[in-house]
N, C-alpha and C positions, 0 to 999 in steps of 0.2 A: 504494500500500500504506500502510495506517495504521501508525504507529510508536508503540510504547508507551515514551515517554521523557518526562522532566520537563524542559522547556526553560526555562532561566532567563529567556529573553527574553519569556516569556509571564507572568512573575510581575509582579504589579502594583506600583505605586509605594509600597505600604504597606511593602515591605521595603527594606533598604539598597540603594542604587544600585550598590555596589561590584561584585557579581557581574555585573550587566548591563554595566558598563563593561568588565570583563574579557572578557565574551562578545563585545562589539562590537569590541574591539581585536584579539582573536585571529582572528575571522572576517574582518576586513579585511586582516590581514597574511598569512593562510594561503596564498592563491594564489601570491603572490610568493615566499614562503619555499620552497614546494614546487618552483616553477619553477627555482630556483637549486640545488636538491639533485640530485645525480647518483649513479648506481650505477657502481662501478668493478669491471670484470670482469677477473680476472687468474688464470692458472693453474687454471682450472676453478672458481674460487670467486669470491666477490664481497664488496665492502665498499661504503662510501658516501663522499661528499665534497661540497664546496660550492664553486660558482664564485664567485670574488671579484673578477673583472675582466671587462670586455666582451671581452677578447682570449682568455679561456678559461683563466686561471690558477685552479687548484683547490687548496684546502686539504683534507688528509685526515689519516689516522693513519699513523704509521710502520709499524705492524704490518700495514697493508694493502698498501702498496707494497714495504716491506722493504728495497729497495736502489735506488740511483740508476740512471738510464739504462735502466730496464726498459720494455718495450713492453706496453701494455695497452689495453683499450677502456673508453670512458666512455659510459654510456647516459643521455641527456638526458630531461627530463620530457616533451618532445614526441615521444619515441619514436626519435629519431636515435641511432645507435650510431657513435661516432667514435673514431679512434685517438688515443692519448695516450702521453706519455713521463713517467716519474717523474723528478723533479728531486732536491732534497736530502731526506734523511731524518734525523730526530733521535730515536734510540731512547732517549735520556735523558729526553725529554719526551713521546715518542710523537706528535710532530707531523711532518708531511711536506707537500711540494708536488708537484704534477704539472701538465703543460701539455697542453691539448687541441691536437692537430695538425690543425686545420681552421680556416678563416676564420670570424671572428665577424660581427657581435657576438653575445654570449651573454647570457642573463639572469644577473644576478649580484647579490650582496648586499654591503653595506659591512661592514667588520670593525673592532673596537676595537683600539687599539694599547696602551692602558693600562687599568688596572683601573677600570672604570666600574660594576661590579656589586657587590652585597653580599648578605649572608645575608637570606633571606626574599623576595628578588626573584622575580617570576614569570619563567619561562623556557619556551621552546618548542623541542623537539627534533624533528628530522626525519631520515630515513634510509630504508633498505630492509631492514626486519627479515625475516630468513629468506631474503634475496636478493630481487632485483627480480622481481616477479610480473607477468606479462603482463596489461595492462589495469588495474593498480593503481598510482596515483601514490604518491609517498613519503608514508606516514602521518604525521600530525601528533600530537605528544604534549605534554601540558602538565605542568609541575611547578614546584617552588620550590627555590631554592638553600638548602642546609643548611651548606655550607662554601664560602667564597669564596676559594679559593687562587689563586696566580699562577705557581707554579714548574713544574709538570708534570702529566701525567695520572696519575702514580703516587703522588707525595707532594706535599702542598699543591696538590691539584687542585681544580677546581670540582666539588662534589658536589651532585647534584640528585635530585629524585623524578620527573623526566621519564624514563619508562622506556625503556631501550634494550637491545637484545639482539643476538645474532649477526646480521651483515649490516648493522647500524647503525653499526659501527665506521667512524670517519672522517667521519660525518655531522655536521651543524652543530648547535650549541646557540645559540639566538637570545635576545636580550632583547626587551622589548615595543616597542622601536623598530625591530625587524627587523634589528638588527646582529648579526653573528656574534661571540659572546664565548667560545665553546669548541668543542672537537671531541670527539665521542663516543669514549671510550677503552676503559673496562672497567666491570664491575659489582661488583667486590670481593666476590664470593660471595653477594651479596644483590641480588635484582632490584629492590629498593626503594632501593638505594644505588647511584647511577649516577655514574661518574667521567668527567670531561671535561677534555681538555687546555686550559688557559687560553690564550687568544689572546696575552696579553702574553709568554708563554714562547716562542711561535712567532715573534712579531715580533722578539724579542731576537736571533734568529739569521736574520733574514729574508734579508739579502744573501747569506749563506753557503748557505742553502737554495736560493735562486734560482740560485746558481752550481753547484748539484749536489753539495754537500759532504754527508758522512755523519758523524754523531756517535754514539758509543756502539755497543753491540752489541744484537741482539735479546735480550729478557729470557729467552727459552728457546731455546738453541742447537738443540735437537732439532726446533724448528719449521721447520727449513730444508727440510722435505719439500716435494714439488712442490705439494701442495694446502695452502695456508696456512689454510684456513677449516674444516678438519675435524680440528683438532688432537686426537689421540686420548689424549694423556697416557699412552701405552703404557709408556714407560720409567718414569714416575713410579709407575704402578700396579704394575709388576714389583718396583720397590724396596719399595713399601709391603707387598706380599704376602710378600716375603722377610723383611722386618723383623717383620711380624705373626707369622709362624711362629716366628721366633727368640725373641721376647719375650713370647709368650702366657702362659708359666708364671708370670711375675712381674708381669703387668699384668692386673688384672681386666677392664679395657676391651677389651684385646686378646683375652682369652679369650671375652668376650661376643661379639665380632665373629666369632670362629671358629665359635662355636656357632650363631649366627644371622647369617649374612652379610647385609650391606646395602650399597647403593651409596653411596659417599662422593664428594663433590666434591673437586677438586684441593686446595683449601685445607685440608680436613680430613685428607686423606692426608698432605700435607706437614707438618701439625701433629704427627701421630703419628710421622712419620719424624724430625722435629726432636727429639721427646721421647726416642725410643729410640736414635737414631744421629745425634747432632748433628754438624754439619760445623763444625770449629773455625775455618774461614776464611769462613764465611757472615757477611754483614752483620748487625750487632746493632742492637737498638732497646731503649729503656727500657720496663720493665713494672712497673706499680704493683699490678696485680692487681684493678683495679676494673672491673666490668661495669655500664654505665650505661644509662638510658633514652635513647631516640633524641633527645628534645628537652630535657627538664629534667634537670639533673645529679643524678638520684636513683639510688642504688646498687641494682641489681637482684640482683647476686650478687657474690661475692668469690672469686677464684681461690685454691684451697688452697695453702698453703705460700708465699704471696706476701707482699710487704711489707704489703699491706692486711690480710691474714689475721692478721698478728702485731700489728695495731694495735687500737684500740677501735672501729673502723668496723664497722657491721653493715648487712645489706640493709635498705633502707627509709630509710636516712639520706639527706638532701638536702644536697649541698655548696653552701654559700652564698658562701664566699670561698676564693680561692686566692692564697697569698702576700699576704694583706691586701687583695686587690681583689675586689669583688663579681662573682659570676658567676651568670647565670640560664639559660644554655644549655649543653648538653653540648658543643657545638662549641667554645665559648669555652674551656671547661676542657680539652678535648682538645688545643687549640693550645698550651697551657702545658705539659701533660704530655708532649707530643711532644719538647719541648726537653730533657727529662731533668733530672737533678739533684734535690737535695732540695727538697721542696715542703711548704708549710704549708697544711693544709686545715681550714676551719671548717665545721661542720655545723649543721643546724637544732636539734640538741639542746644547742647552746651549747658543745660541745667543740671543741678545736683539736688536730689530730694532725699529726705530721711524718712524711713518708714518704720513704725513699731507695730509688730503683728498683733492681731487679735487671736485668741484661742478658739478653735472650733473643734468639733468632734472629729477624730481621725478617721480617715477612709478605711472601711472594713475590707477584709479579704473575702472574696467569694470564689468557689471553685469555678472551673471553666464551664462555659455553656455546653449544651449537648452537641452531638456531632454535626459537622458542617462540611463545607468544601474547602479545598486548599487554594489559597489565593496567591497571586504574585506580589512581590514587593515592588514598590514604586520609588524610583530614584529621580528626584527633582533635579534638573540641571542647575548646578551651583558651583562656584569656585570653592568656597569653604576652606577649611584648614586641611593641611596634608594629613592623610591617614597613615596606616601602617607603611613601613618602609617598602615592603614587598608589593604593596598594592596602593600606590598613591591615589587618593580619591579624585583629585583634580584631573590626573591623567586618565583615570578610568571613565569618569563621566564625560570628559572631553572626547574620548574615543567613541563613546555611545552617541554623542551629539553629531559626530561625523557620519556615523551609520544612519542616524535619523535623517540627516540631510540627503544622504545617498538614496534613501527610499521614499522621499517626500512625494514623488509622483508614482509610487507603487501602492500606496494606501490612501484611499480617497474617502472623505466623509460623505455620507448620504443624509440629506436633510428633508424635512417636510416642508409644506408650503409656507409655514411660519418661520422657517429658517432654523429650526431646532435640529441639531444633529441627533439622528436616531441610532446609527450604526456605521461602521466603516466597511469598505469593500476593498478587496485585493485584486490588483491588476494581473491578469493571466495572459493577455495578448495586447500588443501595442495598438491594435485597431479599435480598442475601446471595449473589450470584453473583460468583465470582472466577476468575482464570486463574492457572496456575502451570506449572512445568516437569514434564511428565508422567512422564519417566523417573525422577524423584526420589520419586514417591509411589505408583507401581503396586506391588501386592502388599504394601503396608504395613498391618499390623494396628493397629487402635486409633488411626487418624489423627485428630488434633484440630486445630482452629484456636483460637488464643488471642486473645480480644478483651477489653480492659480487665481482664485478669487471670482471665477465665473461659474454660474450655475448651468447645468446641462440636464435636460429631462432624462429619466431612467426608463428603459424598456426591459421588462422581465421576460427573458427568453425561455427559461426552463426552471423547474423546481424539483429537487430530489427530497421527498418527505422523509426518507429513512435517515439521511445525513443532515437534514435541515439546511441544505445549501441551495442557493439560488444563483443561476447564471444570468447576469444582467448585461445590458449594452448601453453605452453612451456614445454620442457622435463627437468623439475627440480622437485625434491622431497624435502619435508621438509619446504615448504613455510608456512607463518603464515596467515591463512585466517582471514578476519575481521568478527566480529559478526554483526548481523543485529538487528536493533531496530524496533520492530513491531508497537510501539505506535506512534501516531502523536505527533511531538515535540511541545512544548509550545513556544509562542512568548517570546523572550528574552533569550532562552536557548543558552548557550555558545557552540560554535562549533570550531573545529580545523581541518585543513587538513595538517598533517605532511608530509614532503617530501622535498628532496633537501636541500638547504642551509638555507631556511627560513621556518617559520611556519605561515601558514595563519590562522588568527583568526577572528571570526565574531560571529554573533548571528542570531537566527531565527528572521527575520524582520517582518513577518506577518503570520497569520494562513493560513492553506491550503484552497484553494477554487477551485471550478470546473473550468476547462478550458472552455473558451467561445466556443459555438457551431460554430460560424462563423469564429473562428480563430483570433479574435481581441477583445480588451476590450474597453468599452466606457469610455470617459472622461467626468466627470460632467461639466467641464468648457465649452467644445466645443460641447458635445453630438455627437462627431464624432469618428471614429476609431482611436486608437493611435498606428497604425502599425508603426514598427520601421525601418526606413531607416537611421535615424540620420540627417534629414534635416528639415528646415522650408522653406515655399514658400512665395514669394513676395505678399504683400497685394495690390500692385498697379495694378495687372493684374490677370485675371482668369486663365491664362495659367500657367502650373507648372514650373515657373522660380525659381530656388533655391536661397534663400536669405542667409541662414546660414547653416553651416555644423558642426556637433558636432565632436570634435577631437576624433579619435579612433573608430568612428562609421563605420558601413558597407559602407556608402557612402564615407567617408574619405579614407577608406582602398583601395577602387577600383579606386580612383583618380578623383572623381567628384569634380568640383570646384564651388564656388559661382558664380552666373550669368549663369550657364548652364541651358538650358531648356530641360526637358524630353519630347521627341516627340513620343517615342514608348516604350512600356513595353511588353516584350515577344512577339514582333511582332504586337501587337495591337496599333494602333495610339491613342494617348491621347492628348486632346486639353485643358482639364481643370483639376484642382486639384481634383475635385470630381470624374472624370473618372479614374484618377490614383488611388485614394483611394479605389474605388470599385474593381479595379484589385488587389490591395494589399491585400484586405480582403480574397481573395481566395488562398493566399499563407501562408505557415507555416514558423515559425522561423527556420533559418538555411538553408532554401531552396535556391538554386542558381537560379538567374533570369538574363535575358539579357535585358539591357536597352540601348536605342539609345538616345543620347543627342545631342543638337545643341550648339556648342561652337563657337561664332562668326559666320564666314561663313562656318565652317566645321561641319560635322556630325561625332560623335565619338561613337563607340559601346563599352560598358563596361559590 
């Protein structure tokens, strides 16, 4: 099968060698990194881990094993399923150890004992997103470090753009030497901000963890339910709904939520509860009231009634110094602000202001949301500071910008009659033939392609419903068709999709495998179809009552809410989760379906 991807290994020497170097390193490392990654199956759910000794010692996350001396199973990359016992757990850092109860030797990776990593280093994450899928090795993901912490997975963590989701918890974060430097912990409410337990914090209590000691308590006591991997946040949602009704008259945001309900993630629910009914004994943290860009310390917004709101600072200001020291990255500024106390900030307008923080309730940790899709990282073109010596960031993004320029007439935006970009199309022939995603353009009136600022009407020539591809034509000559790669790509191979104002960068996460005949894939942990609606169901009833909804999932996008009960699927009554799963297996990804739900005393069709 031909694959429409832009492989950096095919780019000539006219460009910077840095992307090619990264491509070579990741492809070489990937097989060994995947071999050392394991799935941990416990209580009907699953997490991940990494083998760090030939005898079968595994490092994972504390919220995966939860307690010492628990029996569980470990699934190796070669398909073997072996018994294991949890050793020590450290809920203060979210690090834990377990031992495989079978003779080795096992594939393993070395780990760092001290901080050998820094901001802007490239990192590789592995794990089993959504649980271990039959026939799918642990997917490889690429990212960069934005915060190089050493203390725990909660505060002063390693933060990276290597995307991890539910099921990846406990999996490894590697450096480009193939050493384990962190353990996947949580995503802090944003899937582009991924937190990892630094290895130095685990090594600091190594002997105690080997001996089976436990430190701290789980961050959420209600998580002690039998299934640790489908945390429903039910108690939190009940508290939120009670508080919402009590405070709606005096809070415009609360009133708006009552008039137009929408799904909130745990962090947003907790934020409202802290505002309306603050816990006097909850841990506190300093707040200055600044909202900053992800990389440069530019103020994007200011929290009302905060210290920053009472100062001369305004959105758009760039902070250049803090307490007399130059800062160029948001992370550097954040490390200073975290310490609290009065700070002196100098901004690009030449002004210096002093801020004294107010104390607010500290942000709580919540486990990762339920299974989702693997996303690409986004690199915004910027000069920035020089990153690691072996991979200078300026050179890397500079090379990508050259690639983007090379392909500017190969990727064409398609817009509706109002000028809104709907989707991109890829040029396959210079006479004006392109391919695009069919489901995004059917029944669109006034569809145009924009080339060099000019709009050209689009003619749909053919549609392949199986692949969801459309062949289209525009009356433009001299376009630059892409070349086709006939060979199957290797795991770890670097990819880009140039287009627009950003450059999407990622890697081949896993080898090609045959599509399942029944339209779904089996999960090792549950041995049930992993059909993707983006919901989990209540374990307290056999009826399909929705317990959690993944942000951005199909269920979220069509307005399904937690607590809804699915009573019909495409006109067929469903009374059990099993019956719904059976109907889902007959549907293909991207296919539209009609669902009837029961919401309170009402029936709603979506």
